[in-house]
C-alpha positions in Angstrom: 7.1 -1.0 14.4 9.4 -2.1 17.2 11.1 -0.4 20.0 14.4 -0.4 18.1 15.9 3.1 17.8 13.6 4.6 20.4 10.4 3.8 18.5 7.6 2.8 20.9 6.0 -0.6 20.4 2.8 -0.4 18.3 -0.7 -0.5 19.8 -2.3 -3.7 18.4 -5.5 -3.2 16.5 -8.2 -5.6 15.3 -10.3 -4.1 12.5 -13.3 -5.3 10.6 -14.0 -4.5 7.0 -17.4 -3.7 5.5 -17.6 -7.2 4.1 -16.8 -8.8 7.5 -13.1 -9.7 7.2 -10.9 -9.4 10.3 -7.8 -7.2 9.7 -4.7 -7.3 11.9 -3.1 -3.9 12.3 -0.8 -1.9 14.5 -0.7 1.8 15.5 2.2 4.1 16.2 0.9 7.2 17.8 1.6 10.6 16.3 0.8 14.2 17.3 -2.7 14.1 15.8 -2.1 16.1 12.7 -1.7 13.3 10.2 -1.8 9.5 10.2 -0.1 7.5 7.5 -1.9 4.2 6.6 0.8 1.9 5.5 -0.3 -0.6 2.8 2.1 -3.4 2.0 2.9 -5.4 -1.1 1.8 -8.9 -2.1 2.9 -11.6 0.4 4.2 -9.0 2.9 3.0 -8.0 6.3 3.2 -4.9 8.5 5.1 -7.0 11.1 8.0 -7.7 8.7 11.3 -5.8 9.4 11.1 -3.8 6.2 7.6 -2.5 7.0 8.6 -1.8 10.6 11.5 0.3 9.5 9.3 2.3 7.1 6.7 2.8 9.9 9.5 4.0 12.2 10.7 6.6 9.7 7.1 7.8 8.9 6.4 8.1 12.6 8.7 11.1 12.7 6.1 12.9 10.6 2.9 11.6 12.1 1.0 8.6 13.4 1.2 5.3 11.5 -1.3 2.5 11.1 0.1 -0.6 9.4 -2.2 -3.3 8.3 -2.1 -6.9 7.0 -4.3 -7.1 3.9 -6.8 -9.9 3.9 -5.2 -13.3 3.4 -1.9 -12.0 4.7 -0.1 -12.4 8.0 -2.6 -12.6 10.9 -5.6 -11.1 9.0 -8.5 -13.3 8.0 -10.0 -13.9 4.6 -8.2 -14.6 1.4 -6.2 -12.2 -0.8 -8.0 -10.8 -3.9 -4.7 -9.3 -5.1 -5.8 -5.7 -5.2 -9.6 -5.9 -5.6 -11.4 -6.0 -2.3 -8.3 -4.8 -0.4 -9.7 -1.3 -0.8 -12.2 -2.3 2.0 -9.2 -3.2 4.2 -7.8 0.3 3.6 -11.2 1.8 4.4 -11.2 0.0 7.8 -7.7 1.4 8.6 -8.7 5.0 7.5 -11.7 4.8 9.8 -9.6 3.6 12.7 -7.3 6.6 12.2 -10.3 9.0 12.2 -11.6 7.3 15.4 -8.3 8.1 17.0 -8.7 11.8 16.3 -6.4 12.3 13.3 -7.5 15.3 11.3 -5.7 14.2 8.1 -5.0 10.7 6.7 -2.5 9.9 4.0 -2.4 6.4 2.5 1.1 5.2 1.4 1.1 1.9 -0.5 3.9 -0.3 -2.0 3.5 -2.4 -5.1 0.1 -4.1 -4.7 -0.5 -1.8 -1.8 0.2 1.2 -4.1 -2.4 0.0 -6.6 -4.9 -0.5 -3.7 -4.1 3.0 -2.4 -4.9 4.5 -5.8 -8.1 2.5 -6.3 -9.3 3.2 -2.7 -8.8 7.0 -3.0 -10.5 7.0 -6.4 -13.4 4.8 -5.6 -14.0 5.4 -1.8 -12.3 8.7 -1.1 -12.1 9.9 2.5 -8.3 10.5 2.5 -6.2 13.6 2.3 -3.1 12.4 0.3 -2.1 9.3 -1.6 1.4 7.9 -2.2 1.9 5.0 -4.6 5.3 3.4 -4.6 6.4 0.8 -7.2 2.8 0.1 -8.2 1.4 -1.4 -11.4 -0.7 0.9 -13.5 -2.6 -2.0 -15.1 -3.4 -5.7 -14.5 -2.0 -8.9 -16.0 1.4 -7.5 -16.7 3.8 -10.3 -17.6 6.7 -8.5 -19.1 9.3 -9.4 -16.5 10.4 -12.7 -15.0 9.3 -11.7 -11.4 5.8 -10.9 -12.7 5.5 -14.1 -14.6 6.3 -15.9 -11.3 3.7 -13.9 -9.5 1.1 -14.8 -12.0 2.0 -18.5 -11.7 1.6 -18.2 -7.9 -1.8 -16.5 -8.3 -3.3 -18.6 -11.1 -2.1 -22.1 -10.4 -3.3 -24.3 -7.5 0.3 -25.4 -6.9 1.4 -21.8 -6.9 -1.2 -20.8 -4.3 -0.2 -23.8 -2.1 3.5 -22.9 -2.4 3.0 -19.3 -1.4 0.8 -20.3 1.5 3.4 -22.7 2.8 6.4 -20.3 2.2 4.8 -16.9 3.1 1.5 -17.7 4.8 -0.4 -15.8 2.1 -3.8 -17.3 1.3 -5.1 -16.4 -2.2 -8.7 -16.7 -3.2 -9.1 -19.2 -6.1 -11.0 -18.5 -9.2 -9.6 -15.1 -10.2 -11.6 -11.9 -10.5 -15.3 -11.8 -11.5 -15.8 -9.1 -12.7 -12.3 -7.7 -13.3 -11.8 -4.6 -11.1 -10.9 -1.2 -12.5 -7.2 -1.0 -13.1 -5.3 1.8 -11.2 -4.7 4.0 -14.3 -8.4 3.7 -15.2 -9.5 5.4 -12.0 -6.5 7.6 -11.1 -8.2 10.7 -12.6 -10.9 10.5 -9.9 -8.4 11.1 -7.0 -8.1 14.9 -7.6 -8.3 17.3 -5.8 -6.6 15.0 -3.3 -2.8 15.2 -3.9 -1.2 12.1 -5.5 2.5 11.2 -5.4 3.7 8.4 -7.7 7.2 7.0 -6.8 9.1 4.5 -9.0 12.6 3.2 -9.3 14.6 3.1 -12.6 15.9 -0.3 -11.4 12.6 -1.9 -10.6 12.7 -5.5 -11.7 8.9 -6.1 -11.4 7.4 -3.1 -13.2 9.2 -0.9 -15.7 8.9 2.9 -15.4 6.2 2.9 -18.0 3.7 1.9 -15.3 4.6 5.0 -13.2 4.2 7.3 -16.3 0.9 5.7 -17.2 -0.4 6.2 -13.7 0.8 9.8 -13.5 -0.5 10.7 -16.9 -3.9 9.3 -16.1 -4.1 11.3 -12.9 -5.1 15.0 -12.5 -3.4 17.7 -10.6 -2.3 18.0 -7.9 0.1 15.2 -8.7 3.9 14.5 -8.6 6.1 11.9 -10.2 9.4 10.9 -8.6 11.6 8.6 -10.7 14.3 7.4 -8.2 17.8 6.5 -9.5 19.0 3.0 -8.6 15.8 2.3 -6.7 14.5 -1.3 -7.0 11.1 -2.5 -6.0 8.9 -1.6 -3.1 9.5 -1.9 0.6 12.7 -4.0 0.6 14.5 -1.5 -1.6 13.2 1.7 0.0 15.9 3.6 1.8 15.3 5.7 5.0 16.0 8.8 3.0 13.3 8.0 0.4 10.8 7.2 3.2 11.7 10.4 5.0 11.1 12.5 1.9 7.7 10.7 1.4 6.8 11.5 5.0 7.7 15.2 4.5 5.7 15.3 1.2 2.7 13.7 2.9 2.8 16.2 5.8 3.1 19.1 3.4 0.3 17.7 1.1 -2.2 17.4 3.9 -1.4 20.9 5.2 -2.1 22.7 1.9 
């Protein structure tokens, strides 16, 4: 979301969630037909270069609202790692509606993909959902990167380290109660279209997560397994994001 490549600077937004958390966001204006709400992964921010590049590509297909989840970037609160972040997405969707967009598609990456699925299933109010590189279930420790993520979340020293290194503030104490996993609620998204995107070179979550999520969902749904695609925002190519943007525009026009 910069002026590089002819993309206008974003309109800064300050949003507030239903539970009172201040959310930092930015808006790239579109033609009014569709707005993409861009939901980042754990420890990321809409202000990072990878997210700005994604927003710039999506902006060719509609408006874009990128947000920092609670506990991330310039937003308030503390991260609940996929639980109450559904309220953050609701605030962004409401902001898109206030700006006159007739259709809203939520596109989430990794943790943001899980949040996008849970938000659509539990809160609704969107017209299309894209989940990229997302976990289907919680507590997965089958890869080295995910074992590191759990150390960061569950240990006081880990939480301190990620706050110092990435500015991400994580709520201590874990989940109580444990929120519904994405695959447990994916069937409630229909009749809203769902696109599940996953790479066969993902080092965080193997493809079984994508298949579990897709199989738990109902039609209309699509599954894209992308060759040589790694994980989430950093690995996403402009071509992939452009195809996602075209899918989203088509999905909300059906």
